C-alpha positions in Angstrom: 56.4 35.1 41.6 54.0 33.5 39.3 56.8 31.7 37.5 58.1 30.2 41.0 54.6 28.8 41.9 53.5 27.6 38.5 54.9 24.0 38.9 53.4 23.7 42.3 50.0 24.9 41.2 50.0 22.4 38.4 51.1 19.5 40.4 48.4 20.4 43.1 45.7 20.8 40.4 46.5 17.4 38.9 46.4 15.8 42.3 43.1 17.4 43.0 41.8 16.6 39.5 42.6 12.8 40.2 40.8 13.1 43.6 37.9 14.5 41.8 37.7 11.8 39.3 37.8 9.3 42.2 35.0 11.0 44.1 32.8 11.1 41.0 33.4 7.4 40.4 32.2 6.7 44.0 29.0 8.8 43.3 28.2 6.9 40.3 29.0 3.5 41.9 26.8 4.4 44.8 23.9 5.4 42.6 24.3 2.3 40.5 24.0 0.1 43.5 20.9 1.7 44.8 19.3 1.1 48.1 20.6 -2.2 49.8 18.2 -4.7 50.6 18.7 -5.1 54.4 15.7 -6.9 56.3 14.3 -5.1 59.3 16.2 -1.8 58.5 13.4 0.9 57.8 16.0 3.8 57.6 17.9 2.1 54.6 16.5 4.8 52.2 17.3 7.7 54.4 21.0 6.2 54.8 21.3 5.9 51.2 20.3 9.4 50.4 22.5 10.8 53.1 25.5 9.0 51.8 24.8 9.9 48.3 24.4 13.6 49.4 27.8 13.4 51.2 29.5 12.2 48.3 28.0 14.8 45.9 29.2 17.5 48.4 32.6 16.1 48.4 32.7 16.2 44.7 31.4 19.8 44.7 34.1 20.9 47.1 36.6 19.2 45.2 35.6 20.8 41.9 35.6 24.3 43.5 39.1 23.7 44.7 40.3 22.6 41.3 38.6 25.7 39.7 40.2 28.1 42.3 43.7 26.6 41.6 43.3 26.7 37.8 42.0 30.3 37.8 45.1 31.8 39.4 47.3 33.7 36.9 50.2 31.8 35.8 53.1 32.2 33.3 54.0 28.7 32.3 57.3 28.2 30.7 57.4 26.3 27.3 59.8 23.7 28.5 57.4 22.9 31.2 54.6 22.3 29.0 56.5 20.2 26.6 57.7 18.0 29.5 54.2 17.2 30.4 53.7 15.5 26.8 55.3 12.4 28.1 52.3 11.9 30.3 49.9 11.3 27.7 48.4 7.9 27.6 48.4 7.7 23.8 51.2 5.5 22.5 51.6 7.4 19.2 52.4 10.7 21.3 55.3 9.2 23.3 57.9 10.6 20.8 56.3 14.0 20.4 58.3 15.6 23.1 61.5 14.6 21.7 60.6 15.7 18.1 59.4 19.1 19.4 62.5 19.6 21.6 64.8 18.8 18.6 62.8 21.2 16.4 63.0 23.9 19.1 66.7 23.7 19.4 67.1 23.6 15.6 64.9 26.7 15.2 66.8 28.7 17.9 70.2 27.8 16.4 68.9 28.9 12.8 67.6 32.1 14.4 71.2 32.8 15.7 72.9 32.0 12.5 70.5 34.2 10.6 71.1 37.1 13.0 74.8 36.5 12.6 74.7 36.3 8.7 72.7 39.4 8.5 75.2 41.5 10.7 78.0 40.2 8.4 76.2 41.1 5.1 75.2 44.4 6.2 78.9 45.4 6.5 79.5 44.4 3.0 80.1 47.3 0.8 80.3 45.4 -2.5 78.0 46.9 -5.4 75.2 44.3 -6.1 74.7 43.8 -9.8 71.0 44.6 -9.7 71.9 48.0 -8.1 73.6 49.0 -11.3 70.9 48.3 -13.9 69.9 51.6 -15.4 68.2 50.2 -18.6 64.6 51.2 -18.7 62.1 48.5 -18.4 59.6 50.1 -20.6 58.3 47.9 -23.7 59.6 48.7 -26.9 57.2 50.8 -29.1 55.0 49.1 -31.7 56.0 49.9 -35.0 54.3 47.2 -37.1 51.5 49.6 -38.2 54.1 52.0 -39.6 56.3 49.6 -41.3 57.8 50.7 -44.7 56.0 49.5 -47.8 59.1 47.5 -49.1 58.8 45.2 -46.0 55.4 44.1 -47.0 56.2 43.8 -50.5 59.2 41.4 -49.7 56.9 39.4 -47.4 54.3 39.0 -50.0 56.8 37.8 -52.7 58.1 35.3 -50.1 54.7 33.9 -49.3 54.0 33.4 -53.0 57.1 31.4 -53.2 56.0 29.5 -50.1 52.6 28.5 -51.6 52.7 28.2 -55.5 49.0 27.3 -55.6 48.0 30.6 -53.8 48.7 33.9 -55.6 48.8 37.2 -53.8 48.8 40.6 -55.3 49.3 43.9 -53.6 47.9 47.2 -54.4 48.0 50.7 -52.7 44.9 52.8 -53.6 45.5 56.6 -53.7 49.4 56.3 -53.5 49.4 55.7 -49.8 52.4 54.1 -48.1 50.7 52.8 -44.9 47.6 51.1 -46.3 47.6 48.3 -48.6 45.1 45.8 -50.3 46.2 42.3 -50.9 44.1 40.1 -53.1 44.4 36.3 -52.6 43.4 33.7 -55.1 43.5 30.0 -53.8 43.3 27.6 -56.8 39.7 27.4 -58.1 38.2 27.5 -54.7 38.2 31.0 -53.0 39.2 34.5 -53.3 40.0 36.8 -50.4 40.7 40.6 -49.8 43.0 41.5 -46.8 43.5 45.0 -45.7 46.8 45.8 -44.2 48.0 48.9 -42.2 51.8 48.6 -42.3 52.4 44.8 -41.5 49.1 44.4 -39.5 46.1 42.8 -41.0 42.9 44.8 -40.2 40.1 43.1 -42.2 39.4 40.0 -44.2 36.6 39.3 -46.7 36.4 35.7 -48.3 34.3 35.1 -51.4 33.9 32.3 -54.0 36.0 31.8 -56.9 33.5 33.1 -59.5 32.5 36.0 -57.4 34.0 39.6 -58.2 36.3 41.3 -55.7 36.0 44.6 -57.6 33.0 46.8 -57.7 31.6 48.5 -60.8 33.8 51.5 -60.1 36.9 49.5 -60.3 37.5 49.8 -56.6 38.1 46.6 -54.3 34.9 45.4 -52.7 36.2 45.3 -49.1 32.9 45.4 -47.2 30.4 43.4 -49.4 30.0 39.8 -48.2 29.8 36.6 -50.3 26.4 35.5 -51.4 27.4 31.9 -50.4 26.8 30.9 -46.7 30.0 28.7 -46.8 32.1 31.6 -47.6 30.3 33.9 -45.1 31.2 31.4 -42.4 34.9 31.4 -43.7 35.0 35.1 -43.5 33.9 35.1 -39.8 36.5 32.5 -39.0 39.2 34.0 -41.1 38.8 37.4 -39.0 38.8 35.3 -35.8 42.1 33.7 -37.0 43.6 37.1 -37.9 43.0 38.4 -34.4 44.3 35.0 -32.9 47.7 35.3 -34.9 48.0 39.0 -34.5 51.5 39.9 -32.9 52.8 43.4 -32.7 56.2 42.2 -31.7 56.3 39.6 -34.4 54.3 41.0 -37.4 55.9 38.7 -40.1 55.4 35.6 -38.2 51.7 36.7 -37.8 51.1 37.2 -41.4 52.7 34.1 -42.4 50.7 32.1 -39.9 47.6 33.5 -41.2 48.4 32.8 -44.9 49.3 29.2 -43.8 45.8 29.1 -42.1 44.1 30.5 -45.3 46.0 28.1 -47.6 44.5 25.2 -45.5 41.0 25.9 -47.2 42.6 24.5 -50.4 41.0 21.2 -49.4 37.7 22.8 -48.3 35.4 20.5 -50.3 37.3 17.3 -49.8 38.2 17.5 -46.2 36.1 15.5 -43.5 35.1 16.7 -40.3 37.7 15.6 -37.5 34.9 15.3 -35.1 31.8 13.5 -37.0 33.9 12.1 -39.8 31.3 13.6 -42.5 32.2 15.7 -45.4 28.9 17.9 -44.8 26.7 18.7 -42.0 23.6 21.2 -42.5 24.6 21.2 -46.4 28.0 22.9 -45.5 31.5 21.6 -45.5 33.9 21.9 -42.6 34.5 25.6 -42.5 36.5 25.8 -39.2 40.2 25.1 -38.9 41.9 24.7 -35.6 44.4 27.5 -35.3 47.2 25.3 -34.0 46.9 21.9 -36.0 44.6 23.4 -38.9 42.3 20.2 -38.6 39.0 20.5 -40.2 35.9 20.8 -38.2 32.2 21.7 -38.9 30.8 24.9 -37.4 29.2 22.9 -34.7 31.6 20.2 -34.1 34.6 22.4 -33.4 36.4 21.8 -30.0 
């Protein structure tokens, strides 16, 4: 019943709303004109107030009628609401009804096609390729820390051939097969001690060329730091680079990348800072190397 009366209610409400606007305009017009200046008429103010009151009462009754009509429960169809869009006075909204109507029809057809496609696909008994996958998705176990000693030995020999001016020597204290100590000598600039576990670097210490890497008991000094501030900085940066390049999946690439990084300090005392262009800052040369490009920076100038 509500669906049948909805168009009539809307049409009636629009007509009464139009009348309400007309009555309201009359009230504002009467109030704007004020009391007419009629000579000899002593009751002109009373007539003005009486006319204004009647017009206000008319507006009130029209407003009550509109509210009563609009407060009735209605179930408005979507097509009726879209059809009223053409009555908008804005020029840019004239084509809104046509666009919405086309979109509604397209969406309705798409819904029907999707329902039909779902019905057909649900009857297809072919075996999907992803349904036959039985391979485990677990990650391959990390074995870089348990690599055989021969792998590290052959890699160290390859790095010696890669950098003729940098010499690497390997030792295994106590006859262990997993742990190894690699001593690095870079021209007449620096020395370094690298502790390996399998194919992974675990610790780096960098010292000056004339400093000793072996203690008095003939054991490698793997914990003592350099007495020079420049090599203390390089030790800190080298350990950061070691963590940056570390890769359990590609351990050989990680070690070679770190050795390339360490080899870049061959021009430690001749490189200029890429940022400030100076050789020294705070009495120190550029001790930071950008990991990707190996460009030299001072500690406070690094990006």
